[in-house]
Every structure is written in structure tokens, then in C-alpha cells.
BAFI-3210 file (N, C-alpha, C; in Angstrom, 3 decimals, decimal comma, padded with zeros to 6 digits):
// residues 61
n [1|2|3|4|5|6|7|8|9|10|11|12|13|14|15|16|17|18|19|20|21|22|23|24|25|26|27|28|29|30|31|32|33|34|35|36|37|38|39|40|41|42|43|44|45|46|47|48|49|50|51|52|53|54|55|56|57|58|59|60|61]
n.u [013,112|013,736|015,129|016,583|017,212|018,548|017,693|020,088|021,749|022,717|022,637|020,678|019,219|016,048|013,176|010,430|008,045|008,830|008,671|008,574|009,302|009,643|011,888|015,374|017,061|019,741|020,583|022,385|023,023|022,218|022,741|022,194|020,805|017,501|014,267|011,851|008,481|006,849|003,971|002,561|003,065|004,785|005,134|006,232|006,234|007,579|009,141|011,052|014,309|017,413|019,960|022,434|024,636|027,702|026,902|026,044|028,029|028,977|030,237|029,212|029,089]
n.v [002,633|005,256|006,128|009,217|012,238|015,417|018,842|020,094|018,118|016,247|012,919|010,518|008,568|008,255|008,646|006,417|007,773|010,153|012,624|014,186|017,641|017,860|019,017|018,807|019,225|020,609|020,596|022,265|021,010|018,420|014,967|013,866|014,734|016,168|015,434|017,605|018,717|021,252|022,809|025,082|028,609|029,226|026,986|023,613|020,088|017,372|014,769|012,724|011,253|011,287|010,030|011,665|011,623|013,214|015,259|014,216|013,491|015,766|017,305|019,532|021,609]
n.w [-028,799|-031,191|-034,327|-035,407|-037,312|-036,926|-037,858|-038,169|-038,982|-037,158|-035,838|-034,047|-031,347|-029,854|-027,678|-028,319|-028,928|-030,029|-032,618|-035,895|-035,790|-033,071|-030,500|-029,860|-026,942|-025,111|-021,821|-019,403|-016,868|-017,221|-018,089|-020,511|-023,760|-024,080|-025,442|-026,505|-026,965|-028,645|-027,325|-027,226|-027,781|-025,679|-024,124|-023,465|-023,932|-022,198|-023,840|-023,746|-023,047|-024,935|-027,192|-028,889|-031,454|-031,244|-029,584|-027,176|-025,406|-024,287|-026,203|-027,522|-025,764]
ca.u [013,834|013,548|016,239|016,219|018,245|018,127|017,808|021,505|022,495|023,100|021,743|020,602|018,081|015,250|011,958|009,603|006,982|009,390|008,185|009,051|008,870|010,136|013,172|016,407|017,575|020,852|020,470|023,744|023,238|021,737|023,749|021,769|019,867|016,081|013,367|010,703|007,489|006,125|002,522|002,060|004,187|005,701|005,128|006,759|005,959|008,730|008,890|011,973|015,730|017,922|021,394|022,716|026,067|028,365|026,557|025,662|029,184|029,414|031,019|028,623|029,197]
ca.v [003,808|005,570|006,837|010,518|013,150|016,787|019,758|020,455|016,971|015,295|011,773|009,936|007,729|008,879|008,002|005,943|008,731|011,347|012,779|015,366|018,886|017,898|019,692|018,180|020,308|020,316|021,320|022,238|020,085|017,081|014,072|013,499|015,689|015,862|015,707|018,384|018,975|022,502|022,670|026,434|029,525|029,302|025,754|022,422|018,823|016,483|013,510|011,727|011,536|010,834|010,023|012,326|011,507|014,498|016,204|013,539|013,351|017,099|017,924|020,786|022,643]
ca.w [-029,268|-032,599|-034,960|-035,969|-037,796|-036,652|-039,004|-038,289|-039,476|-036,113|-035,793|-032,726|-031,005|-028,811|-027,214|-029,436|-029,249|-030,682|-033,985|-036,604|-035,158|-031,698|-030,325|-029,035|-026,102|-024,215|-020,555|-018,846|-015,753|-017,573|-018,655|-021,868|-024,354|-023,923|-026,554|-026,062|-028,015|-028,438|-027,191|-027,473|-028,026|-024,535|-023,337|-024,109|-023,270|-022,145|-024,546|-023,204|-023,232|-026,229|-027,440|-030,163|-031,759|-031,397|-028,513|-025,936|-024,526|-023,911|-027,274|-028,002|-024,725]
c.u [013,601|014,731|015,739|017,447|017,728|018,273|019,247|022,372|023,009|022,144|021,773|019,429|017,352|014,029|011,099|008,480|007,506|008,921|008,762|008,456|009,261|011,507|014,108|017,091|018,688|020,694|021,806|023,962|022,792|022,856|023,424|020,893|018,420|015,335|012,137|009,780|006,791|004,619|001,821|003,275|005,211|005,779|005,599|006,408|007,217|008,362|009,783|013,415|016,168|019,430|021,581|024,221|026,660|027,979|026,267|026,811|029,767|030,180|030,502|028,804|030,609]
c.v [004,007|006,390|008,171|011,250|014,559|017,647|020,219|019,283|016,009|014,108|011,166|008,994|008,381|008,056|007,570|006,908|010,024|011,402|014,051|016,619|018,990|018,553|018,845|019,295|019,811|021,220|021,163|021,193|018,663|016,265|013,641|014,611|015,225|016,174|016,406|018,634|020,296|022,234|024,001|027,325|029,539|028,036|024,565|021,212|017,972|015,166|012,412|012,148|011,008|010,684|010,650|012,294|012,901|015,532|015,521|013,368|014,707|017,840|019,303|021,935|023,181]
c.w [-030,760|-033,113|-035,497|-036,471|-037,566|-037,903|-039,204|-038,719|-038,425|-036,164|-034,402|-032,582|-029,840|-028,461|-028,405|-029,840|-029,885|-032,126|-034,602|-035,970|-033,704|-031,663|-029,476|-028,277|-025,200|-022,995|-019,844|-017,759|-016,056|-018,213|-020,084|-022,432|-024,137|-025,205|-025,980|-027,248|-027,717|-028,353|-027,398|-027,682|-026,898|-023,698|-024,163|-023,267|-023,323|-022,821|-023,981|-023,407|-024,590|-026,173|-028,808|-030,390|-031,985|-030,357|-027,183|-024,952|-024,142|-024,992|-027,674|-026,993|-024,651]
res [r|t|f|f|i|t|t|n|g|y|f|g|i|g|h|p|l|a|r|e|g|d|l|v|c|v|v|l|t|a|h|v|p|f|v|l|r|p|t|s|r|r|e|y|e|f|v|g|d|s|y|v|h|g|i|s|e|g|e|i|i]
***
């Protein structure tokens, strides 16, 4: 796992391959946020799951 801080100031841990520019996404039916990497204007690559303090327990929804 790797530590990260989002542009909005949230901090968390994610997949070791996560890197700057990846997106942390909350999907309504998922139990954890996902890390996605933009590959083009309309496509994203799944990097892995994550834990983000303040949103992983449903606080953001």
C-alpha cells in the first residue's frame, strides 16, 4: 500500500501502483473508494481500491 493526499486534502492509502494524477472515485454501491487512472479523454484504467479517511465509511455520501 502507498500513502497519498488528495487535492481536496483527504489522506489515505491505496494500491502500490497509484501515482500522482490518479483519481479517487466513490461508487455508490461499492464499499471502498477506487483509484482510477485516466488513459484518454473518456477512458480510465482501474488501479485498485483504497481507504480514504473521511470518505471510506460513507461520510461523503
